[in-house]
N, C-alpha and C positions, 0 to 999 in steps of 0.2 A: 908684515906682508899678506897677512889674513885679509886686511882691509882691500887690497888690490884683487886678492882672489875671489872675495865676495862680490866686488864690483863687476868683474869679469863674467860671474855667474848670471848676474842681473842683466847683462847687456842682451840686446836682441841679437841673434845669431846673423840675420841679413841685414843688419843697419847699415846704411850707406853713411851714416853720419861719423865724424870723427871728433874726438875731444880736443879742444886746443884751451890753453890759459893764456891770459892777458893781463897786463897791467894798464889801468885807466885812471885818469885824474879823478880825485874825490868829487869835485862839482859834477862831473859826467855821470859817476855813479849814482849821486843823489837824483838827478834828473831822471836817469832810467827806472830808480826804485819808485819815483813818484808815478811815472806813466803806468808801471805796473800795478801800483796801488790803487790808482784811478780806474784800473779795468781796461786800459787802451790795448793792452797786451796780456796773455796769461802768464807769461814768465819773462825773465830778463833774457833768458836764452832765445826765445822767440822773438823778441825786440830786437836783438843783436842780429839775429838770422835776417831779419826783414831789412834792417839797415844796411847791412853788407849786401843783399840781394839788390836793393834799390840803387845803390852807389855803383854796383856792376852794371846794372841797366843803365844809368846814365852815362857810362863809359861808352856806350855803343857809338856815340857821334865822334868818339877819339879812335875808332878802329876796331873796338872791341865788340864783337857781333856775336855774342853766345846768346842762344835760344833760352828764354826764362825757364823751360822744362829742366835745363841743364842742372839748375839748382834744386828743384824740387821734387824731381822725378816725373813720370807720366801723368 
C-alpha cells in the first residue's frame, strides 16, 4: 500500500487527467514504442491521448460534436 500512497503524494492536486489501464496487442505496442523512440511523440501516454482525441474528432460527422478544447482544456 505504500506505493499507492507515494503515487497519490506525487499527483498534481488539480490534475484533470485520470489514470486508465488497458490491454493492447503486442504488435500495436511495438508500433507505439517505435514512434516514441523515433521522437514523433514524447511518450506512449502522449501518443495514446493524441490518437484518442483524433478518433473523437473524426466522430463529429457521426453526431458527436464535442469541441476540441473539451479534451485538452482552454
